[in-house]
KOLVEXPA-994625 format. One record per residue (C-alpha): x, y, z. Coordinates in steps of 0.2 Angstrom, whole numbers, padded with zeros to 4 digits, always signed. Example, Ala and Ser with C-alpha at 12.3 -4.5 7.8 and 13.67 -1.06 7.14 Angstrom:
! KOLVEXPA-994625
+0062-0022+0039
+0068-0005+0036
//
This chain:
! KOLVEXPA-994625
+0333+0196+0083
+0330+0188+0066
+0340+0172+0064
+0356+0174+0054
+0366+0162+0044
+0374+0151+0057
+0391+0154+0050
+0389+0173+0054
+0388+0168+0072
+0404+0158+0070
+0413+0173+0063
+0407+0184+0077
+0412+0171+0090
+0430+0170+0082
+0432+0189+0082
+0427+0190+0101
+0438+0176+0106
+0452+0183+0095
+0451+0199+0106
+0449+0189+0122
+0464+0179+0118
+0476+0193+0120
+0479+0187+0138
+0490+0174+0130
+0501+0187+0123
+0509+0189+0140
+0526+0183+0135
+0527+0198+0123
+0517+0211+0133
+0528+0208+0148
+0545+0213+0139
+0543+0232+0141
+0536+0230+0158
+0551+0220+0164
+0562+0233+0156
+0554+0247+0166
+0554+0237+0183
+0571+0228+0182
+0569+0223+0201
+0554+0212+0197
+0559+0194+0196
+0554+0181+0183
+0544+0172+0196
+0534+0187+0201
+0531+0192+0183
+0526+0174+0179
+0514+0174+0193
+0504+0188+0184
+0500+0175+0170
+0496+0162+0183
+0483+0174+0192
+0476+0178+0175
+0473+0160+0170
+0466+0156+0187
+0453+0171+0186
+0450+0165+0167
+0444+0149+0174
+0433+0157+0188
+0426+0169+0175
+0421+0155+0164
+0413+0145+0178
+0403+0160+0185
+0398+0164+0167
+0391+0146+0164
+0381+0147+0180
+0374+0164+0177
+0368+0159+0159
+0354+0149+0168
+0348+0165+0176
+0352+0180+0165
+0354+0183+0146
+0371+0178+0139
+0372+0196+0132
+0374+0203+0149
+0390+0192+0152
+0397+0198+0136
+0394+0216+0140
+0401+0214+0158
+0417+0206+0150
+0419+0222+0139
+0418+0233+0154
+0429+0223+0165
+0443+0222+0151
+0443+0241+0150
+0444+0243+0169
+0457+0229+0170
+0469+0237+0157
+0466+0254+0164
+0472+0249+0181
+0486+0239+0174
+0492+0254+0164
+0494+0264+0180
+0504+0250+0189
+0519+0256+0199
+0520+0240+0209
+0517+0222+0205
+0501+0221+0215
+0492+0233+0204
+0498+0223+0189
+0491+0207+0197
+0474+0216+0200
+0472+0224+0183
+0479+0211+0171
+0478+0196+0182
+0462+0197+0191
+0450+0209+0180
+0457+0205+0163
+0458+0186+0167
+0440+0186+0173
+0434+0196+0158
+0442+0184+0146
+0434+0169+0155
+0417+0177+0154
+0419+0180+0135
+0426+0163+0132
+0412+0154+0140
+0399+0165+0132
+0406+0161+0115
+0408+0142+0117
+0391+0139+0125
+0381+0150+0113
+0389+0150+0096
+0393+0131+0097
+0375+0127+0099
+0372+0133+0081
+0382+0117+0075
+0376+0102+0084
+0382+0092+0069
+0400+0098+0069
+0405+0100+0088
+0423+0096+0085
+0425+0107+0070
+0416+0122+0077
+0425+0121+0093
+0442+0121+0084
+0436+0136+0073
+0430+0146+0087
+0445+0142+0098
+0457+0146+0083
+0452+0164+0086
+0457+0163+0104
+0474+0155+0099
+0478+0168+0086
+0473+0183+0097
+0490+0182+0106
+0500+0182+0089
+0490+0196+0081
+0489+0207+0096
+0507+0203+0100
+0513+0209+0083
+0503+0225+0085
+0509+0228+0102
+0527+0226+0096
+0525+0237+0081
+0515+0252+0089
+0520+0252+0107
+0532+0267+0110
+0550+0262+0114
+0552+0274+0128
+0551+0268+0146
+0532+0267+0151
+0526+0267+0133
+0517+0250+0136
+0505+0260+0147
+0497+0269+0131
+0495+0252+0123
+0486+0245+0138
+0474+0259+0138
+0470+0257+0119
+0467+0238+0121
+0455+0242+0135
+0445+0254+0124
+0445+0243+0109
+0439+0227+0119
+0425+0237+0128
+0418+0244+0112
+0419+0228+0101
+0412+0217+0115
+0397+0229+0119
+0392+0230+0100
+0395+0211+0097
+0385+0207+0113
+0369+0210+0104
+0372+0195+0092
+0374+0182+0106
+0358+0173+0103
+0354+0154+0105
+0345+0144+0091
+0328+0137+0095
+0324+0119+0096
+0317+0118+0079
+0333+0124+0071
+0343+0111+0081
+0331+0097+0076
+0332+0101+0058
+0351+0102+0058
+0353+0085+0068
+0341+0076+0056
+0352+0082+0041
+0368+0076+0050
+0379+0063+0041
+0387+0049+0051
+0404+0044+0047
+0410+0026+0047
+0420+0025+0063
+0412+0018+0079
+0406+0032+0089
+0407+0033+0108
+0390+0036+0115
+0388+0049+0129
+0375+0053+0142
+0367+0069+0147
+0371+0073+0165
+0374+0088+0176
+0390+0093+0184
+0387+0084+0201
+0385+0068+0192
+0399+0071+0180
+0412+0074+0193
+0408+0057+0201
+0414+0048+0186
+0432+0042+0184
+0432+0046+0165
+0430+0064+0170
+0445+0064+0182
+0457+0055+0170
+0452+0068+0157
+0454+0082+0169
+0472+0077+0174
+0476+0074+0155
+0471+0092+0152
+0480+0099+0167
+0497+0090+0162
+0496+0096+0144
+0489+0113+0147
+0503+0116+0160
+0516+0111+0147
+0509+0123+0134
+0507+0137+0147
+0525+0134+0153
+0531+0136+0135
+0520+0151+0131
+0525+0161+0146
+0544+0158+0143
+0544+0158+0124
+0553+0175+0122
+0566+0170+0134
+0569+0153+0126
+0572+0162+0109
+0584+0174+0117
+0594+0161+0125
+0596+0150+0110
+0598+0164+0097
+0609+0178+0105
+0607+0196+0099
+0591+0193+0090
+0580+0208+0087
+0564+0210+0096
+0553+0210+0081
+0560+0193+0076
+0557+0186+0093
+0539+0192+0092
+0537+0183+0075
+0545+0167+0081
+0535+0167+0097
+0519+0171+0087
+0521+0155+0077
+0516+0146+0093
+0499+0156+0093
+0497+0153+0074
+0499+0135+0075
+0489+0134+0091
+0475+0141+0081
+0478+0130+0066
+0479+0115+0078
+0463+0118+0086
+0454+0117+0069
+0464+0101+0064
+0461+0092+0080
+0443+0098+0081
+0440+0091+0064
+0450+0075+0068
+0439+0072+0084
+0423+0072+0073
+0431+0061+0060
+0442+0048+0069
+0435+0049+0087
+0441+0054+0104
+0454+0041+0108
+0464+0043+0092
+0464+0062+0093
+0470+0062+0111
+0484+0050+0107
+0489+0060+0092
+0490+0076+0103
+0501+0068+0116
+0513+0060+0104
+0515+0076+0094
+0517+0086+0110
+0531+0074+0116
+0540+0075+0099
+0540+0094+0099
+0547+0094+0117
+0561+0083+0112
+0565+0095+0098
+0566+0109+0110
+0579+0100+0120
+0589+0097+0104
+0588+0115+0100
+0595+0120+0116
+0610+0108+0114
+0613+0113+0096
+0609+0131+0097
+0598+0129+0082
+0585+0142+0078
+0577+0131+0064
+0575+0116+0076
+0568+0128+0089
+0555+0135+0076
+0549+0117+0072
+0547+0113+0090
+0537+0129+0093
+0526+0125+0078
+0522+0107+0084
+0520+0112+0102
+0508+0126+0097
+0498+0114+0087
+0497+0101+0100
+0492+0113+0114
+0479+0120+0102
+0472+0102+0101
+0470+0101+0120
+0457+0116+0120
+0447+0110+0106
+0446+0092+0113
+0440+0099+0129
+0425+0106+0121
+0421+0091+0110
+0424+0079+0124
+0412+0087+0137
+0399+0088+0123
+0401+0070+0118
+0403+0062+0135
+0391+0072+0146
+0378+0080+0134
+0373+0097+0128
+0360+0101+0141
+0372+0106+0155
+0387+0110+0143
+0389+0129+0149
+0393+0123+0167
+0401+0106+0163
+0413+0115+0150
+0418+0128+0163
+0421+0114+0176
+0433+0105+0164
+0442+0122+0161
+0446+0123+0179
+0461+0113+0175
+0469+0129+0169
+0469+0135+0188
+0481+0121+0192
+0490+0121+0174
+0493+0139+0175
+0506+0136+0189
+0516+0128+0175
+0521+0145+0170
+0526+0150+0188
+0536+0134+0190
+0545+0137+0174
+0549+0155+0180
+0556+0148+0196
+0566+0135+0187
+0574+0148+0177
+0578+0159+0192
+0586+0143+0200
+0595+0136+0185
+0598+0151+0174
+0592+0142+0159
+0576+0139+0150
+0580+0121+0146
+0573+0117+0163
+0556+0121+0155
+0557+0108+0142
+0561+0094+0155
+0546+0100+0165
+0535+0098+0149
+0542+0081+0144
+0538+0074+0162
+0520+0080+0161
+0517+0074+0143
+0523+0056+0147
+0511+0056+0162
+0496+0062+0151
+0498+0047+0140
+0494+0036+0155
+0478+0046+0158
+0473+0044+0140
+0472+0025+0140
+0463+0025+0156
+0448+0035+0150
+0433+0024+0146
+0417+0028+0138
+0403+0034+0150
//
């Protein structure tokens, strides 16, 4: 295929991740499902999201390994097919296991394949802007849950079981778009990378210098494990909030309509997307340490605001907390990509990046634990205390990371 302007590849990557990011709309997608199956507990429904995140990580890892053996286009096409099958099965669910298989296993795995394909292919067109391009691409992934959540709220039939039609439509759209866009997944040749790298302008900050190593060498280094735990703690906090966001709004603002709930919850996704770009650009300009500290501090402030919102029953404070939480959680994902590229090089990036994303397997239990805490306490304020504990511990990890 003829080489296109590199920003076209970026746009394609954003669109693919926007669609693949629908799995993060779970807190909105689950509402009509919970209304139909009132005997399913918050814990069992939250487990669907945990399974989805786990298979997302596994899909990303397998996709990274396969890229050394097969064309990345095949991964994208397989993702489209799996999305269709997953949403088709989920749409037929009459028991929780079927929902786990369709949405949790198949859709989660498909999303991981698409995610890794975009990040490891489209980011190669921007060796001079790794933080920024990571943020831009991941912005699509973050905004996906908001856009799809709003569409879902607006067009899903209000009758019991109406969500099944929406799930079928999602499956068809994802399959068609991913199969078509898969043809545009091509990597730049060495000449292009050299030309761009020679034109790169260095800024005035003192850069950390990385090394080019494979996954086996990477996991032997303490810097990787401190970062891995940092990502687990903050991702668990973000996922706990995302999975319970609708319930939090309903607890603080009684009798609020469903459309308003979707809009407020959607702010997390919007700011998640914006935060990915902001923190990605910050990583390029100010470096790794300042960016990570900023993410942690803003995350902590936002969690404290959520506690205050519960105590005052203030919807305004809650919205501000959601905005800052969303931006901070978005920063984690863009830093993941830029950190791995900076510390451990581009040669083994597809596998190394998928390794660090395995943090989501553990972090995804944040949503399950949050659901259990609600079942036990009867209040979503327990989720905010869970977040604060994780965020404080993440700061310790931040200052322990040393350059490789």
